[in-house]
C-alpha positions as CSV (number, residue, x, y, z in Angstrom):
1,M,-24.5,-24.7,21.2
2,I,-25.0,-22.9,17.9
3,L,-28.5,-24.7,16.9
4,D,-30.1,-23.7,20.2
5,G,-33.1,-21.3,19.5
6,R,-32.9,-21.3,15.9
7,L,-34.5,-22.5,12.7
8,I,-33.1,-24.9,11.2
9,R,-33.3,-27.2,8.0
10,F,-31.8,-30.2,8.6
11,R,-31.3,-32.7,5.7
12,L,-32.1,-36.6,7.3
13,S,-29.4,-39.6,7.1
14,P,-30.2,-42.9,5.7
15,E,-30.5,-44.0,8.9
16,G,-32.7,-41.4,9.3
17,K,-34.8,-41.7,6.7
18,I,-35.5,-45.7,7.5
19,A,-36.0,-44.8,11.0
20,L,-38.4,-41.4,10.7
21,K,-40.2,-42.7,7.4
22,G,-43.8,-41.8,7.2
23,L,-43.1,-38.7,10.0
24,F,-41.6,-36.4,7.1
25,E,-42.8,-36.4,3.6
26,R,-38.9,-35.1,2.2
27,Q,-35.7,-35.9,3.5
28,T,-35.0,-32.4,4.6
29,V,-36.8,-30.8,8.0
30,S,-37.4,-27.4,9.1
31,A,-37.6,-27.3,12.7
32,F,-37.0,-25.0,15.8
33,V,-34.2,-26.4,18.0
34,E,-35.4,-25.3,21.6
35,S,-31.9,-27.5,22.5
36,V,-29.5,-29.7,22.1
37,D,-27.7,-32.4,24.5
38,E,-25.7,-35.5,23.9
39,L,-28.6,-37.6,22.8
40,G,-29.4,-34.7,19.6
41,A,-31.3,-32.0,18.7
42,W,-34.8,-31.2,20.6
43,I,-37.1,-29.7,17.8
44,H,-40.4,-28.4,18.0
45,L,-43.4,-30.0,16.1
46,G,-47.0,-28.9,15.1
47,S,-47.3,-25.5,14.6
48,K,-44.4,-22.6,13.5
49,K,-45.5,-20.5,16.5
50,Q,-43.3,-20.9,19.4
51,V,-44.8,-22.3,22.8
52,R,-45.1,-19.9,25.4
53,V,-44.2,-19.6,29.2
54,G,-47.1,-21.7,31.3
55,E,-48.6,-23.4,27.9
56,T,-47.6,-26.7,27.0
57,G,-46.0,-28.1,23.8
58,V,-44.6,-30.9,21.9
59,L,-40.9,-31.8,21.3
60,M,-39.0,-34.5,19.4
61,L,-35.7,-35.7,19.7
62,L,-34.0,-35.6,16.4
63,K,-31.1,-38.2,17.0
64,W,-27.5,-37.0,16.0
65,D,-27.6,-40.3,13.8
66,Y,-30.9,-39.1,12.1
67,F,-29.6,-36.1,10.0
68,S,-26.6,-35.8,8.3
69,T,-27.0,-31.9,7.5
70,A,-27.6,-29.0,9.4
71,V,-28.3,-25.3,7.3
72,L,-28.8,-22.2,9.1
73,D,-28.6,-18.6,9.0
74,Y,-25.5,-17.3,10.6
75,E,-23.9,-13.7,11.3
76,P,-20.6,-13.6,12.2
77,K,-19.5,-11.6,15.3
78,R,-17.4,-8.6,14.5
79,P,-13.9,-9.3,16.4
80,V,-13.5,-7.2,19.2
81,K,-10.8,-4.6,19.3
82,K,-8.3,-5.5,21.9
83,E,-5.7,-3.4,23.5
84,R,-2.6,-4.5,23.8
85,M,-0.9,-5.6,27.2
86,G,1.9,-3.5,28.8
87,F,2.7,0.0,30.6
88,K,1.3,3.1,28.8
89,R,3.9,5.8,28.7
90,Q,2.2,9.1,29.7
91,R,3.1,12.2,28.3
92,S,4.2,15.1,30.8
């Protein structure tokens, strides 16, 4: 999914502001998204350093209902030039 493995800025929804009251000072939260599933986005809390293999880290589930907007840097991929289908004529 497009959110996986990226630093995302989330804007909390009204439900999120109530549910997460006291956890975040602002209505926007910047976090690194480890993965997403049907429940929401699993984000890293605490230090901004990435957890290394073999180390433990804390993840928090940010439910889909708890944020209204996700902002991220995105660079679209250039379209791949496709060759035409069919037979090529050989020149003699």
